[in-house]
C-alpha positions in Angstrom: 56.5 67.4 120.8 58.1 69.2 118.2 59.5 68.7 114.8 63.0 70.1 114.8 65.8 70.7 112.0 68.8 69.3 113.1 70.8 70.6 116.0 73.8 70.7 118.2 74.7 69.8 121.8 77.6 71.0 123.9 78.1 70.1 127.1 81.0 72.3 129.3 82.2 71.3 132.5 81.8 73.5 135.7 83.3 74.0 138.8 81.0 74.0 141.7 77.1 73.7 141.3 75.7 71.3 138.8 73.6 73.9 136.3 71.9 73.6 132.9 71.4 76.1 130.0 69.3 75.9 127.3 70.6 78.2 124.5 68.4 77.9 121.0 70.4 78.9 117.6 69.9 81.5 115.3 71.9 82.6 111.3 70.6 86.2 112.2 70.3 87.1 116.2 69.4 91.0 114.9 66.5 89.6 112.2 65.2 87.0 114.6 65.4 89.7 118.1 63.1 92.0 116.4 60.6 89.1 114.8 59.8 87.8 118.4 59.7 91.2 119.7 57.4 91.9 117.3 55.3 88.6 118.6 55.7 90.0 122.3 58.9 88.3 123.6 61.1 90.2 126.1 64.5 90.5 125.6 66.2 90.9 129.5 69.7 91.3 128.1 70.9 93.2 124.9 73.4 91.4 122.3 76.8 91.0 123.5 79.5 89.8 121.6 81.2 86.4 123.5 83.7 85.7 121.7 82.2 82.5 120.2 79.3 84.4 119.5 76.3 87.1 119.6 74.5 86.0 122.8 71.4 87.5 124.2 68.5 85.9 126.9 64.8 86.3 126.8 62.2 86.2 129.7 59.5 83.1 129.3 56.6 83.0 131.2 57.5 82.1 134.4 60.8 84.0 134.8 62.6 81.5 133.3 65.5 82.7 131.4 66.1 81.0 127.6 69.5 82.2 125.8 69.6 82.9 122.2 72.9 83.2 120.0 74.5 83.7 116.7 77.3 81.3 116.4 80.7 82.6 115.6 82.3 79.1 115.3 81.9 76.1 112.7 78.9 74.7 113.8 77.9 70.6 113.1 75.8 71.9 110.6 77.7 73.5 108.3 
């Protein structure tokens, strides 16, 4: 179990097969990617601007992808 700061949850409908994705949110994606890379994280996607936020993805042990993004939209924490 982990103690966590306040968080947000978003649910978006999808066509076709059900799936789920988990994204971590950060205030500064460039600084976060740099810090995590120093600690050995491997990022599988370059940072891209999706309009709603800046997005990248890291590969966890076992090959699972975990998204990381810096929001460009109002958040519940703002």
